[in-house]
N, C-alpha and C positions, 0 to 999 in steps of 0.2 A: 209378117212384114218386118223388114229390117231397114234401118236408116243409120247414117254415119254422122253424127254431129262433129263439127269441125272446130278447131281452135282458132284464135286470132292473136295478133300482136298489135300493140299501139305504137304508131309512128307519131311521136310527140304526145305529151299529155299535160295541158295546162289547166290549172284550176283558177278560174277567174273571179270567183266570188261565192258567198253563201247566200242561199235562197231563203225567202220567208217560209217555205215549207220544210226547211231543215236540210234539204239536199244541197248539192253544190253545182254550180255551172262549170262545165268542162269544155275543152276544145281538144279534139284529137282526131287522128285518122285511124279507124279500125281497118285492119288488113287481114283478110282470112288466109290461113295457111293450111296446107294438106297434112294435118295431124288430127286423127279422128278417134272418137269413142265409137262403140257400137251399141245400138239400142234396138231391141226386138220387142214386138207387141203380139200377144196371143189372147184370144178369148178363153177364159178359164171355164170349162164345162164340168169341173168336178162338183159333186153335190155339196151344198152348203159352202161354196167358195166364198171368200170375203170380197168386198168390192174391188180391192187391189191387193195383189201379191207382188211385191217388189223384190227383184233379185239383183244383187250387186256382186260383181266380180271384178278382178284386175287390181289396179292400184289401190292401196289403202286409202280411205277417206276418213276425215276427222268428224264427219257429220253424225249426229245422234240419229237413232231410227225415227223415221217420220219427217225428217228435215230435208232430205234430199229434194232438189228442185223438180226432179221427175215426179215425185210424189205430190208436191205441191201443185204441179201443173195438172196432174190427173184430177185432183180435188176441185181445182177451179172449173174444169171442163165438166166434171160430174155434177157440179152444183147447177150448171146451166142446162145440162142434159141428163137428167136422172135416169133416163131409160137405158144408159150404157150398161151393158152386162158385166159381170165379174171379169176382171182383166188381169193378165200377167204382163209386167213390164220387166225386161231383163236388160240391165245396163252393164256393159263391160268397159271399164275405165282404162284408157291408155294415156290420155292427157294428164299431166301432173296436176294434182288438186292444190288449190290455194296458190297458184303459180302466176296469176295475172294473165293467163291466156284465154280466160273465159270459158273453160271446159264445163263448169256447172251451169252457167247461163245458157250455153249451147245446148246442153242435155235437156234442160227445162223447156227451152223454146221448141226444140225438135220433138219433144213429147206432145206439146200442143198441136203441132202440125200432124204428127203421126196419128194421134187420136182422131183428129178432124178427118183425115184421109181414110183411116182404117174403118171408122164407123159411119162414114159419109154424112157428117153432121152439118155441112154447108156453112161453116163459120167463115165469114168474109175476111178479107185482109185487114181491114180497120179494127175488127173485133179481136183478131189475133194480135195485132199490135198492142191494143190495150191490155189484153190478158198477159201478154209477155212482159209489159211494163210493171204489172203487179209482181212479177217474179224478180225483176232487177232492172237497173237503169240501163245496163248494156244488152239486155235480152232482145230488144227490137232489131238490133243489128243482125242477129242470126236468122232473121226472116229474109234478109237481103242477099246474103251470100256473095257480096261484092264489096270492094273497097269503098268506104263511106267516111265523109268528115261528119263527126258527131259533136254536136253542141247541145245546149240546154243541160239536162242530166245526162246526156248521152243518147237520148231517144229522138232527138231531132237530127235526121240523117240525110245527108246530101251525097248521092252516089257520085263517084269521080272515076274518070277513065284513067287508071293508073296501075302499074304493075312493076315488079322488080326484075323483069326479064333481062337476062344478061348478067345477073348477079347470083351469087350463092348465099343462101340464108341458113344460119345455124341457130338453134335454140338450146339453152342450157338451164337446167334447174338443179339446184344443189340439194334438193330434198327437204327444205324448209318451207313452212307456210307463213305467209304474211297476211295478217287480218286487214281487210280493206277499211273497216271502221277505225282500227287503231292507226292505220296509216294517215287517214285524214286528220285524226286528232294530232298527229305529229306536225302538220303543216303550220308554219309560223306567219306566212303572208300569202297573198293571192297575186296572180300574174296578170298582166295586161294581155288582151287578145292580140293575136297576130295574124297575118295573111297566110294561113297554113297551106292553102292550095299553092300559093306562089313558092313557098319554101320546098314543098315536095316536088314541084316541077324542076328544081335544080338537081344537078347530079348528087347522089348520095355522098360523094366525096366532099361536098360542101355543107353537110348537115351538121357536123359536129358541134359547132357553136350556135346554131340556129334552131335545130330541132330538139327540144328540151322536154324531159319528163320531170315535173315539179317534184315528184316523190323520191327522186334519187337522193337528194341531199339528206332528208330525214331517215329515209329507210336504210341508206348506206351507214348512217351513224349508229344504228342499232344492230345492223348485220354487216360488219365490214367484209365478210366473205363475198358479198355481192359486188362491192367495189373492186375487189381483187379480180373477180371474174371478168368485169368490164375492162379493167386495165389489161388483163391477159389477152382478151380479144383484140384490143388495139395493138398490143405488142406482137400478136400473131398475124397482123396484117389487115385487120378489119378496116374498111373505109368508114364505117359508122357502127356504133354499138350502143345499146340502151337497155334499161329496165322496161319490161312490158307491164302496163297497168301499174298496180302497187307492188308488183313482184310476187314471188321471188325469181321469176324466170327472166333471164337476159337473152338478148339475141345479137348476133353479129352479121353484118353485111359484108360480103367479101366479093372480090373479082372473080374468084373461082374457089371451089372446094379445096381445102388443104388440110394436112394433119394438124391436130391441136394437141400436142403431147402433154402440155401442162394442164389440160382439162379432160381429155378423153380417158386418162388413166386415174382420174380422181374418184371414180365411183359416181359421178354426177349423171343425171339424165342429159345426154348430148345427142342431138339429131339434126342432121341436115335435112331441111324440108323443101328447099328450091335449089 
């Protein structure tokens, strides 16, 4: 059985405070995009097979063995359902790692769903939500597969009827990884909540000064190449451009697809996804 974990971008990302549990309150719109990894599951019928054989191909990942969220997801399910037989999971990465597009979170969440479906475990939606939250604050979004306003840690999700139909969307990743934990440490102040749904109901032409990612200022200071990419997107005609998550991926929204000579020849990951 094969599934295709998808990426996301953040339309706006405000950090509105630090919580007593050590996490931060956020306000963002999670928007799914058609950029996918590939995840396959098989029962391992080899004699003396380990509980999990995890295979990884595609993009290089910085994770140490045993730390991939697919592996963590498997062990969460295995603890609840020890009858699961030895399993092979094969993940082929196409979504850039450490890029703020939620690739790892999506992979882990899709692993939960895949195990549930493949072995007919009968885990309900509420339990899947709770298990995904153990993997990461943005993981519950990948159970939804539709645009959602995220608040709380990001796990409080309000689906919204929204799309970027009529616009072209490009994502660009320069090949560097930004640590989410380090990015949070860089924040110097918190933002006041805004009426995010009202903002996104406006034309993207009007988002530049209202739809803000709080991580841009500190992350751009450490990685000026990211600011250069954002500036280049605007110079190339984007009506809106932003960092996704804590980076390092940026995206640009255009009226139509167009050549990006200053970026396409850079060796960066550049992909039009809408």
